[in-house]
C-alpha positions as CSV (number, residue, x, y, z in Angstrom):
1,M,10.1,-7.6,11.6
2,I,8.2,-5.9,8.8
3,E,9.9,-3.0,7.1
4,A,7.8,-0.1,5.8
5,R,8.7,1.8,2.7
6,F,6.9,4.9,1.6
7,E,6.7,5.9,-2.1
8,A,7.1,9.6,-2.9
9,A,3.5,9.8,-4.1
10,F,2.3,8.5,-0.8
11,L,4.3,11.0,1.2
12,K,3.2,13.8,-1.0
13,A,-0.4,12.8,-0.4
14,V,0.1,12.7,3.4
15,K,1.3,16.3,3.3
16,K,-1.6,17.3,1.0
17,H,-4.2,15.7,3.3
18,A,-2.6,16.7,6.6
19,S,-6.0,16.9,8.3
20,I,-6.2,13.1,8.4
21,K,-2.5,12.5,9.1
22,K,-3.3,10.8,12.5
23,L,-5.9,8.5,10.9
24,V,-3.4,7.6,8.2
25,Q,-0.7,6.9,10.8
26,K,-3.1,4.7,12.8
27,K,-4.0,2.7,9.6
28,V,-0.4,2.3,8.6
29,D,0.4,0.9,12.0
30,M,-2.5,-1.5,11.7
31,I,-1.4,-2.7,8.3
32,L,2.2,-3.2,9.5
33,E,0.8,-5.4,12.3
34,N,-1.3,-7.5,10.0
35,P,-1.1,-6.6,6.3
36,I,-3.5,-9.3,5.1
37,A,-6.3,-8.7,7.7
38,F,-6.5,-4.9,7.0
39,G,-6.3,-5.0,3.2
40,E,-8.5,-6.0,0.3
41,P,-6.6,-7.7,-2.6
42,L,-7.0,-5.7,-5.8
43,K,-7.4,-7.1,-9.4
44,G,-6.9,-6.0,-13.0
45,N,-4.3,-3.2,-13.4
46,W,-3.7,-3.3,-9.6
47,Q,-3.1,-7.1,-9.4
48,G,-0.7,-7.8,-6.5
49,F,-1.7,-4.6,-4.5
50,Y,-4.0,-4.2,-1.6
51,S,-6.3,-1.3,-0.6
52,S,-7.4,-0.3,2.9
53,P,-9.8,2.4,3.8
54,V,-8.6,5.2,6.0
55,K,-12.0,6.8,6.3
56,R,-15.2,6.4,4.3
57,N,-14.0,7.2,0.8
58,F,-10.3,7.5,1.4
59,I,-7.9,4.6,0.8
60,I,-4.3,3.5,1.1
61,I,-2.9,1.3,-1.6
62,Y,0.0,-0.9,-0.6
63,L,2.1,-3.9,-1.6
64,F,3.2,-6.7,0.7
65,C,6.3,-8.2,-0.9
66,D,5.9,-11.7,0.7
67,V,2.4,-12.2,-0.7
68,C,3.2,-10.6,-4.0
69,R,6.0,-13.2,-4.6
70,K,4.0,-16.2,-3.2
71,K,1.1,-15.4,-5.6
72,G,3.6,-14.8,-8.5
73,D,2.3,-11.3,-8.9
74,D,5.9,-10.0,-8.8
75,S,6.2,-10.7,-12.5
76,V,3.2,-8.4,-13.1
77,V,4.0,-5.7,-10.6
78,A,7.7,-5.7,-11.6
79,C,9.1,-3.4,-8.9
80,S,12.5,-2.1,-9.9
81,D,14.0,-2.9,-6.5
82,C,12.2,-6.3,-6.1
83,K,15.4,-8.4,-6.0
84,K,16.9,-6.2,-3.3
85,T,13.7,-6.0,-1.1
86,S,13.0,-8.5,1.6
87,D,9.8,-10.5,1.8
88,Q,8.9,-8.7,5.0
89,T,8.5,-5.3,3.3
90,I,5.3,-3.3,2.9
91,K,5.4,-0.6,0.3
92,F,2.9,2.2,0.8
93,V,2.2,3.3,-2.7
94,L,-0.8,5.7,-2.8
95,L,-3.1,7.6,-0.5
96,G,-6.2,9.4,-1.7
97,P,-9.9,9.6,-2.4
98,H,-11.1,6.2,-3.6
99,D,-11.8,7.2,-7.3
100,D,-8.7,9.3,-7.7
101,A,-6.3,6.6,-6.3
102,Y,-7.3,4.1,-8.9
103,K,-6.7,6.5,-11.8
104,K,-2.9,6.8,-11.0
């Protein structure tokens, strides 16, 4: 079973954008069911991460540990808790308007 972990920045953004909380919850559930199908792999500074739209210009950025390791992206991402985290973990990292999310 897949474990969900939510970073502080993600949880803070959910509170900030409370009006779309239900949409975010629905998308999180979809990602947990099939992380690859609902996400777009990112490149460059975001190598190893995925993004998924919540609504038109609003995205979730997340990491699926299994794929991150299989692709060797774990050496780039370098999560501090990587060794203690199971392959079947999805880390929800950021939530926000498309352009703002990539600036973090």
